[in-house]
C-alpha positions in Angstrom: -77.8 38.7 5.5 -78.0 37.9 1.8 -79.1 41.2 0.1 -79.6 40.8 -3.9 -79.6 44.5 -4.6 -75.7 44.4 -3.4 -74.6 41.5 -6.1 -76.2 43.5 -9.2 -73.6 42.9 -11.8 -72.8 45.2 -14.8 -73.7 43.3 -18.4 -70.8 44.9 -20.0 -68.5 43.3 -17.1 -70.2 39.8 -17.4 -69.1 40.4 -21.4 -65.5 41.2 -20.6 -65.1 38.4 -18.5 -66.6 35.8 -20.8 -64.8 37.3 -23.7 -61.4 36.5 -21.8 -62.5 33.2 -20.2 -63.0 32.6 -24.1 -59.7 33.8 -25.2 -57.8 31.8 -22.4 -59.7 28.8 -23.2 -58.5 29.1 -26.8 -54.8 29.8 -25.5 -54.9 26.7 -23.6 -55.9 24.5 -26.6 -53.0 25.7 -28.8 -50.5 25.0 -26.1 -48.8 21.7 -26.1 -49.1 20.0 -22.6 -47.1 17.0 -21.2 -49.7 14.7 -22.1 -49.6 15.7 -25.3 -45.5 15.4 -25.6 -45.6 11.8 -23.6 -48.5 10.6 -25.9 -47.8 8.0 -28.4 -49.0 8.3 -32.2 -51.1 5.6 -32.0 -52.6 3.0 -29.3 -54.0 -0.4 -30.6 -55.6 -2.4 -28.0 -55.7 -6.6 -28.4 -57.0 -9.2 -26.2 -53.6 -10.3 -25.5 -51.4 -7.6 -26.3 -51.0 -3.8 -27.1 -49.4 -1.8 -29.9 -47.7 1.4 -28.6 -46.1 3.4 -31.6 -43.7 0.6 -33.0 -43.5 -1.3 -29.6 -45.5 -4.4 -28.5 -46.4 -4.7 -24.9 -48.0 -7.4 -23.0 -48.7 -7.3 -18.9 -48.7 -10.5 -16.9 -49.5 -10.9 -13.4 -48.7 -13.1 -10.4 -51.5 -14.9 -9.0 -49.6 -17.3 -6.7 -46.7 -17.8 -4.5 -44.5 -20.5 -2.6 -44.8 -21.1 1.0 -41.4 -19.6 1.3 -39.8 -16.5 -0.6 -35.9 -16.3 -0.8 -34.3 -13.1 -0.5 -33.6 -11.0 -3.4 -35.9 -13.3 -5.6 -36.7 -10.5 -8.2 -33.2 -10.0 -9.1 -32.7 -12.3 -11.9 -35.9 -10.7 -13.5 -34.6 -6.9 -12.9 -31.5 -7.9 -14.4 -32.6 -9.4 -17.4 -31.5 -7.0 -20.5 -34.8 -5.8 -21.6 -37.6 -2.7 -21.3 -40.2 -3.8 -19.0 -42.3 -1.6 -16.5 -42.9 -3.4 -13.1 -45.8 -2.4 -10.6 -45.9 -2.9 -7.0 -49.1 -2.2 -5.1 -48.8 -2.9 -1.6 -52.1 -2.4 1.1 -51.7 -3.1 4.6 -54.8 -5.1 6.3 -56.3 -4.2 9.5 -54.7 -6.4 12.3 -58.3 -7.2 14.0 -60.1 -7.9 11.0 -57.0 -10.6 9.6 -57.2 -12.0 13.4 -60.7 -12.5 13.3 -60.4 -14.2 9.8 -57.5 -16.3 10.6 -59.5 -17.5 13.6 -62.5 -18.6 11.4 -60.6 -20.1 9.3 -58.6 -22.2 11.7 -61.6 -23.3 13.1 -63.0 -24.4 9.8 -59.8 -26.3 9.3 -59.6 -28.0 12.9 -63.2 -29.2 12.2 -62.4 -30.9 8.7 -59.4 -32.6 10.4 -61.9 -33.9 13.1 -64.1 -34.9 10.9 -61.4 -36.5 8.8 -60.4 -38.7 12.0 -63.9 -39.6 12.7 -64.1 -41.3 9.4 -60.7 -43.0 9.9 -59.0 -41.3 7.0 -55.1 -40.9 6.3 -54.0 -38.1 8.0 -53.5 -35.2 5.6 -50.2 -33.4 5.5 -51.2 -30.3 3.8 -54.0 -29.7 6.4 -51.6 -29.9 9.2 -49.3 -27.5 7.8 -52.2 -24.8 7.0 -52.8 -25.2 10.5 -49.5 -25.0 11.8 -48.5 -21.7 9.3 -52.3 -20.1 10.7 -51.4 -20.5 14.3 -47.8 -19.2 13.7 -48.9 -16.2 11.9 -51.4 -15.6 15.0 -49.0 -15.6 17.3 -46.6 -13.3 15.3 -49.5 -10.8 14.7 -50.6 -10.5 18.4 -47.1 -10.1 19.7 -46.6 -7.0 17.1 -43.8 -8.7 15.3 -45.5 -9.2 11.9 -48.1 -7.7 9.6 -50.3 -8.6 6.9 -50.0 -7.0 3.4 -52.6 -7.6 0.3 -49.8 -7.4 -2.7 -50.1 -7.0 -6.5 -47.3 -7.7 -8.9 -47.5 -6.7 -12.3 -45.0 -7.0 -15.4 -45.3 -4.8 -18.8 -42.9 -6.4 -21.0 -41.8 -3.8 -24.4 -40.6 -5.9 -27.8 -39.9 -4.5 -31.2 -42.0 -7.5 -32.9 -45.1 -9.8 -31.7 -42.5 -12.9 -31.8 -40.0 -11.2 -29.6 -42.6 -10.3 -27.4 -43.5 -14.0 -27.2 -40.3 -15.2 -26.6 -39.8 -12.4 -23.4 -43.0 -13.6 -22.2 -41.9 -17.3 -21.8 -38.5 -16.4 -20.3 -40.1 -14.5 -17.5 -42.9 -16.8 -16.8 -40.3 -19.4 -16.8 -37.9 -18.0 -14.8 -40.5 -17.2 -12.0 -42.3 -20.6 -12.4 -38.8 -21.6 -11.6 -39.1 -20.4 -8.3 -42.8 -21.5 -7.9 -43.8 -18.3 -8.5 -46.4 -18.7 -11.2 -47.9 -15.7 -13.8 -50.8 -15.3 -16.3 -51.3 -13.0 -19.0 -54.0 -10.4 -18.5 -56.2 -11.5 -21.1 -58.6 -8.9 -22.1 -57.3 -6.7 -19.7 -54.0 -5.1 -21.5 -55.2 -1.6 -21.4 -55.8 -2.3 -17.5 -52.5 -3.8 -16.7 -50.6 -1.1 -18.8 -52.6 1.5 -16.6 -51.1 -0.2 -13.2 -47.6 -0.4 -14.4 -47.2 3.2 -15.3 -46.5 5.8 -12.7 -49.4 6.9 -11.7 -50.1 4.7 -8.9 -53.7 3.2 -10.0 -54.6 -0.3 -9.8 -56.9 -1.3 -12.4 -55.7 -5.1 -12.1 -56.8 -5.3 -8.3 -55.2 -8.8 -8.4 -53.9 -8.9 -5.0 -52.4 -11.7 -2.6 -51.7 -11.7 0.9 -47.9 -11.5 2.1 -46.6 -11.1 5.7 -44.1 -8.9 6.8 -40.9 -11.3 6.0 -42.1 -12.3 2.4 -43.0 -9.0 1.3 -39.2 -7.8 2.2 -38.1 -10.6 -0.1 -39.7 -8.6 -2.9 -37.5 -5.2 -2.7 -36.8 -4.4 -6.1 -33.4 -2.4 -5.8 -31.0 -5.0 -6.1 -27.4 -3.4 -7.0 -23.9 -5.6 -6.3 -21.8 -4.4 -3.6 -18.1 -5.1 -3.4 -17.1 -4.1 -0.1 -15.2 -6.2 2.3 -13.5 -5.7 5.4 -9.7 -6.0 4.1 -8.1 -4.4 0.9 -7.7 -1.1 -0.5 -10.5 1.4 -1.5 -11.2 1.4 -5.2 -14.0 3.5 -5.9 -17.1 4.6 -5.3 -20.0 2.1 -6.3 -21.8 4.6 -8.8 -25.3 2.4 -8.3 -25.5 3.2 -4.3 -22.4 5.2 -3.3 -21.1 2.5 -1.6 -17.5 2.0 -1.0 -15.7 -0.5 -3.5 -13.2 -1.9 -1.1 -11.7 -5.2 -1.4 -8.1 -7.4 -2.0 -7.7 -8.7 -5.4 -5.6 -11.4 -3.8 -8.7 -12.8 -2.4 -9.9 -13.6 -6.0 -9.2 -16.8 -7.9 -6.2 -14.7 -9.5 -5.2 -11.7 -8.7 -4.6 -11.0 -12.3 -6.2 -7.3 -13.7 -7.1 -6.1 -17.0 -7.8 -2.5 -18.0 -9.2 -1.0 -21.2 -10.0 2.7 -22.1 -9.1 5.3 -24.7 -6.6 7.8 -24.2 -7.5 10.1 -21.3 -10.0 8.2 -19.9 -8.6 7.7 -16.5 -6.7 4.3 -16.6 -3.1 5.4 -15.7 -4.9 7.3 -12.7 -6.9 4.5 -11.8 -3.4 2.1 -12.1 -1.2 4.9 -9.8 -4.0 4.9 -7.2 -3.8 1.1 -6.9 -0.3 0.9 -6.7 0.1 3.9 -4.3 -2.7 2.0 -1.9 -1.3 -1.4 -2.0 2.5 -0.4 -1.7 1.0 1.1 2.1 -0.1 -2.6 2.6 3.6 -3.9 1.9 2.6 -5.2 -1.5 5.8 -5.0 -4.0 5.2 -3.1 -7.6 7.1 -3.8 -10.8 6.0 -1.7 -13.8 7.0 -1.9 -17.3 6.7 1.8 -18.4 6.9 2.7 -22.0 6.3 6.4 -21.9 8.0 7.3 -18.5 4.3 7.9 -16.6 5.2 6.5 -13.5 8.6 8.5 -12.8 7.3 10.8 -10.8 5.1 8.1 -8.5 8.3 6.1 -8.2 10.2 9.3 -7.0 7.5 10.4 -4.4 7.5 7.0 -2.8 11.7 6.1 -2.9 11.6 3.5 -5.5 13.5 2.7 -8.2 13.3 3.7 -11.9 15.3 1.9 -14.4 16.0 3.2 -17.9 16.8 0.4 -20.3 18.2 1.6 -23.4 21.3 1.6 -25.5 22.9 4.3 -23.5 21.7 2.9 -20.3 24.3 1.4 -18.1 21.8 -1.2 -16.9 21.8 -4.3 -18.6 20.0 -7.8 -18.6 21.2 -10.9 -19.8 18.4 -13.0 -21.4 20.5 -16.2 -20.5 19.9 -15.6 -16.5 18.6 -18.6 -14.8 16.4 -18.1 -12.1 17.4 -20.2 -9.0 15.3 -23.6 -8.7 12.3 -23.2 -6.5 11.4 -26.3 -4.2 8.9 -28.0 -6.4 11.0 -27.4 -9.6 13.9 -29.7 -10.7 17.0 -28.5 -12.6 16.0 -30.1 -15.6 12.5 -28.3 -15.3 14.1 -24.8 -14.7 16.7 -25.7 -17.8 14.0 -26.4 -20.2 11.6 -23.5 -19.2 14.2 -20.8 -20.2 15.6 -22.4 -23.2 11.8 -22.5 -24.4 11.5 -18.8 -23.2 14.9 -18.2 -25.3 13.2 -19.7 -28.4 10.4 -17.5 -28.3 12.8 -14.4 -27.6 15.1 -15.5 -30.9 12.1 -15.8 -32.8 11.2 -12.0 -31.9 15.1 -11.1 -32.9 15.5 -12.9 -36.1 12.1 -12.2 -37.1 10.7 -15.7 -37.0 12.7 -19.2 -37.9 12.6 -21.9 -40.0 11.7 -25.4 -38.6 15.5 -26.1 -39.4 16.8 -22.9 -37.8 14.7 -23.8 -34.7 16.3 -27.1 -34.4 19.9 -25.8 -34.8 19.0 -23.2 -32.3 17.9 -25.8 -29.5 21.2 -27.5 -29.9 23.3 -24.4 -29.7 21.3 -23.3 -26.5 22.1 -26.4 -24.9 25.8 -26.4 -26.0 25.9 -22.6 -24.7 25.1 -23.5 -21.0 27.2 -26.5 -21.1 29.8 -24.4 -22.3 29.8 -22.6 -19.0 29.4 -25.9 -17.4 25.4 -25.6 -16.6 23.6 -28.4 -16.9 20.3 -30.0 -15.6 22.1 -30.4 -12.2 20.7 -27.2 -10.1 24.4 -27.1 -8.4 25.6 -25.9 -11.5 23.1 -23.6 -12.3 24.6 -20.9 -10.1 27.6 -20.6 -12.4 27.4 -17.5 -14.8 25.6 -17.9 -17.5 26.4 -17.4 -21.2 25.8 -14.2 -23.2 24.8 -13.8 -27.0 28.2 -14.0 -28.3 28.8 -17.0 -27.0 25.9 -18.6 -28.5 26.6 -16.8 -32.0 30.2 -18.4 -31.6 28.6 -21.9 -31.3 26.2 -21.2 -34.4 29.0 -20.1 -36.4 30.5 -23.9 -36.3 27.1 -25.4 -37.1 26.2 -26.2 -40.6 22.6 -24.5 -41.8 23.0 -21.7 -39.3 24.3 -19.2 -41.8 20.7 -17.0 -42.2 20.2 -17.2 -38.2 23.8 -15.8 -37.6 22.8 -12.7 -39.9 19.7 -12.0 -38.5 21.3 -12.1 -35.1 24.6 -10.4 -35.4 23.2 -7.0 -34.8 22.4 -8.0 -31.4 26.2 -9.3 -31.0 28.5 -6.8 -33.1 26.2 -4.3 -34.2 23.5 -1.2 -33.4 22.1 -3.0 -30.4 25.4 -5.1 -29.3 25.4 -3.3 -25.6 21.8 -4.0 -24.7 21.5 -7.9 -24.3 25.2 -8.8 -24.5 26.3 -8.4 -21.0 25.8 -9.9 -18.2 22.9 -8.5 -15.7 24.4 -5.8 -13.7 21.6 -5.0 -11.2 19.0 -6.7 -9.0 15.3 -6.3 -8.0 14.5 -4.5 -4.9 11.6 -4.1 -2.6 9.0 -1.5 -2.8 8.4 0.0 -6.5 10.8 -0.7 -9.4 9.8 0.6 -12.9 11.6 -0.4 -16.3 11.5 3.1 -18.4 11.7 1.8 -22.4 10.5 4.9 -23.6 14.1 5.9 -25.0 14.2 2.3 -27.0 13.8 2.3 -30.9 10.5 1.3 -31.6 11.6 -1.9 -33.5 13.5 -3.3 -30.1 10.7 -2.7 -28.1 8.9 -5.5 -28.1 12.3 -7.6 -27.8 13.5 -5.5 -24.3 10.0 -5.9 -23.3 10.0 -9.7 -23.5 13.6 -9.7 -22.0 12.7 -7.4 -19.2 9.3 -9.6 -18.3 11.6 -12.7 -18.6 14.0 -11.4 -15.8 11.1 -10.1 -13.6 9.4 -13.8 -14.0 13.1 -15.2 -13.1 13.1 -13.0 -10.0 9.5 -13.9 -9.0 9.9 -17.5 -9.0 12.7 -17.2 -6.6 10.8 -16.0 -3.9 6.9 -16.5 -3.2 5.7 -12.9 -1.8 2.8 -10.3 -2.6 3.9 -8.5 -6.1 2.0 -7.1 -8.5 3.5 -6.4 -12.1 2.1 -3.6 -14.2 2.7 -4.1 -18.1 1.3 -0.7 -19.6 0.6 -0.2 -23.4 0.3 -4.2 -23.5 -0.9 -4.0 -27.0 2.8 -4.0 -27.9 3.1 -7.5 -27.0 0.2 -8.8 -28.8 1.8 -7.9 -31.9 3.4 -10.7 -32.1 2.9 -14.1 -31.4 5.5 -15.1 -29.4 5.5 -12.0 -27.0 1.6 -12.7 -26.9 2.1 -16.4 -25.7 4.8 -15.3 -23.1 2.5 -12.7 -21.7 -0.7 -15.5 -21.7 2.0 -18.0 -19.7 2.8 -15.1 -17.1 -1.2 -15.0 -16.6 -1.7 -18.3 -16.1 1.2 -19.4 -13.7 1.5 -15.9 -11.9 -1.4 -17.1 -9.0 1.3 -20.1 -8.1 3.7 -17.5 -7.1 1.6 -14.9 -5.3 1.8 -12.5 -8.4 -1.0 -10.2 -9.7 -0.3 -9.0 -13.2 -2.0 -5.9 -14.5 -2.4 -5.6 -18.4 -3.3 -1.8 -19.7 -4.0 -1.2 -23.1 -5.9 1.8 -24.7 -6.0 -0.2 -28.2 -8.7 -2.6 -27.4 -9.1 -4.0 -31.0 -5.8 -5.1 -31.3 -5.5 -6.6 -28.0 -8.7 -8.7 -27.9 -8.3 -9.3 -32.0 -5.5 -11.9 -30.8 -6.4 -15.3 -29.4 -4.1 -14.9 -26.4 -5.4 -11.4 -25.8 -8.8 -12.9 -24.8 -7.4 -15.8 -23.3 -5.5 -12.9 -20.9 -8.9 -11.8 -20.3 -10.1 -15.0 -19.3 -7.6 -15.4 -16.8 -7.9 -11.9 -15.3 -10.6 -12.0 -12.4 -10.6 -8.4 -12.0 -11.4 -6.5 -15.2 -11.9 -2.6 -15.2 -13.4 -0.9 -18.2 -13.6 3.0 -18.7 -14.8 5.1 -21.4 -14.6 3.4 -25.0 -14.6 4.5 -28.7 -17.4 4.0 -31.0 -15.4 1.6 -32.8 -14.2 -0.4 -30.0 -17.5 -0.9 -28.3 -19.1 -4.0 -30.0 -16.1 -6.3 -29.7 -15.9 -5.0 -25.7 -19.5 -5.7 -25.2 -19.0 -9.3 -27.0 -15.9 -10.4 -25.0 -17.5 -8.9 -21.4 -21.1 -9.6 -22.6 -22.4 -6.0 -21.7 -26.0 -5.0 -21.7 -27.2 -2.2 -24.0 -27.1 0.2 -20.9 -23.6 -0.9 -20.0 -22.5 0.0 -23.3 -24.0 3.3 -23.4 -22.2 4.2 -19.9 -19.1 3.3 -21.3 -19.4 4.9 -24.3 -20.5 8.5 -22.4 -18.3 7.9 -19.0 -16.7 10.8 -17.8 -12.6 10.7 -16.6 -12.4 8.1 -14.0 -15.9 6.2 -14.6 -16.7 3.0 -15.7 -17.4 -0.8 -14.9 -15.3 -2.4 -12.6 -15.8 -6.6 -12.5 -14.5 -8.5 -9.6 -15.0 -12.2 -10.3 -19.1 -12.6 -10.8 -19.8 -9.3 -9.5 -19.5 -6.0 -11.6 -20.7 -2.7 -10.7 -20.5 1.0 -12.1 -17.4 2.9 -10.5 -16.2 6.4 -10.2 -12.3 6.7 -9.0 -11.9 8.5 -6.1 -8.7 9.9 -4.7 -7.7 12.2 -1.5 -6.0 15.6 -2.8 -2.2 14.3 -1.6 -2.9 11.2 -3.8 -4.1 13.4 -6.6 -1.2 15.6 -6.1 1.0 12.5 -6.6 -0.6 10.8 -9.4 -2.2 12.9 -11.8 -1.7 12.8 -15.1 -3.8 16.0 -16.7 -1.1 18.0 -18.3 -3.0 21.5 -16.9 -2.7 20.3 -13.1 0.9 19.2 -13.8 1.9 22.7 -15.1 -0.1 24.5 -12.7 2.0 22.0 -10.0 5.3 22.9 -11.6 4.8 26.8 -11.8 3.7 26.8 -8.0 7.0 24.8 -7.1 9.2 27.5 -8.9 7.2 30.2 -7.6 
C-alpha cells in the first residue's frame, strides 16, 4: 500500500542532502583518477596513424589466412624488439548454424561443379579442394572433434618517428606476408584500431575470420624457449615459465662456455654448481684458480688441490711432450709443442725480435736433439730438456745475448725454481685444481700459460669427458700470445671431448681483444649475469641483446641472468639444494656463520 503522507520530507533535510552531494561532487572533481594518470597529454588522429604524446601509432589487421597455419607462426612477430600491442578476439560459433551454413555452401559448390561438367569445362582444382575441406570440416564438427570460431587479430605498432613507424609496418607486413598471412592498415579507423588493442576487451574493428580449433591453436601468443632435455644436469629455473633448464653441454655443437658478470653477481656459484653436478656424471674437472676460491670444493669432493708458487714443491716443465695420439705423427707433436714454446718465451722475454725468434726456433730443436728427441715417436718418451739446457745452447749462438739476459731470471734468478725442473706430478681423475694465488702478479700469465699447456698435453693423451675451468681469464687476454693460445684451446677442445669454461668479470678487456670475441664465437654455451652500466653496451653488441634483455641484466639479482645454449636463450635463476649451497657458497656472511657453527 502506497500512503503518500508517510513519505513527507523535511525541506531542511533535503537541503542538507543536496549540500552534501554538491560537496562530494566537488571533492571528486579535484581528485586525480587512474584515467587522469594514464591519459596522454595529447591525442592526434589522422587517417593512417595516431600521435599519442611523443609516439606515433598505427594499427594493422589480418584479413586473410592460408589454408594451413604452422604452429608458433606468431613467434617471429612477438620476438621483434619493438613496442607493440596485440589484440585477439575469439568468438565461438553455434555448431548447428555452422552445419546448416556448410550444407548450403556445399550444395552451391556441387551445383557449380555439375554445371561446369555439363559445359565440358576442365576440372577446377580449387573447387575440388573447397568441397574436400567443407566435407572434412562437417565430419569433424558432427563428431565433436572440432569447433569453429570467428577470430580477429590486430597489431598496434609504436614508434618515435613517422619514418620509423613506416619501416616497422613494412617489416611486420612482410614477415606475415611471407607466411601467406595478409594484412591491411586500418585506414580512417586508427582510433577504433587503437581501442581494439588496449586491454578493455572491446572490438571496435570487428574484422573477423573463421578458424577451426586446430588453426586457432597455432595463434597461441605465449612463445618462450625451453631448454629441457632427457639427459644432462640442472642449471637453473627458466624465469619465463618456471620450467627446468636441464641439458648436457656435451650435446651442443661444442662443449665450451663463457660466463661474464660483475663481482658478486653469482658467476663462481654457478660454475661450482655445474662442477658439482657434472662430477656426479663421471666427468673430470680441471680448474685454474687464481684466488683460492675452489679449495673448499676440492676438499669436499676428495679432489686434488695443487698450489703452484715459488715455495711449492709442485713443478711443471714446459718442455714436456704429450704422448702421440693415433691421428698425430711424431713430427706434428714436436712442431706443435715448439710453436707453443715460442708463445711462452715471448711472454717470458716480454717480446721477441724477428732475429731472436729465428734463433730461438733453432735452439729449441737443438735442445730436444740434446736429449735424443726427434720427430720419431719412439724417441719422444725420453726425458725432455729443461730451461737451463736451452740457455746453454743459446750461450753458444751469436745474437742471443739480449735474449739470454731476459730469460736468465727463469734459470738462475728469482723464478729459477719454478720452470727449470722436471714435472713431478701427474693429473688424476675427478677434480684437480691449480692455485696460482701466491704467484707474483708479473709471473701469473706465464704460469697460467704453462699450466694450460701441461693440461692440454694431458688431455690429448686420452679422450674422455673433461671440463677445464679458467677463472678470471681476462688475465690471458692482456697478452697476445696467451690470448691466442686460449683461442686455440677453444677451437680444438671438441676434438678431444673437452669443454672449456671461461670466466671473467672484466668484460670490456676480454671482449676488446679479437681473440676474446673469437673465444665467445667458439662457445656454444654463454651465461650472462648482472652487468655494469659501463660494459652493457659492448655486451649487448656482442650477444645481440634487446633493450629488454639489457634492462634485465642491469637490474638482475644475484644468480639471475641470461642463459644461451646454441640458438636458444632464456632468462635463468640459479637454484641449488641446501647441501650443495653449503659446499659452494661464496657469500662471506654465510661462510663466517658456517665457520662459527663448526667451532661451536
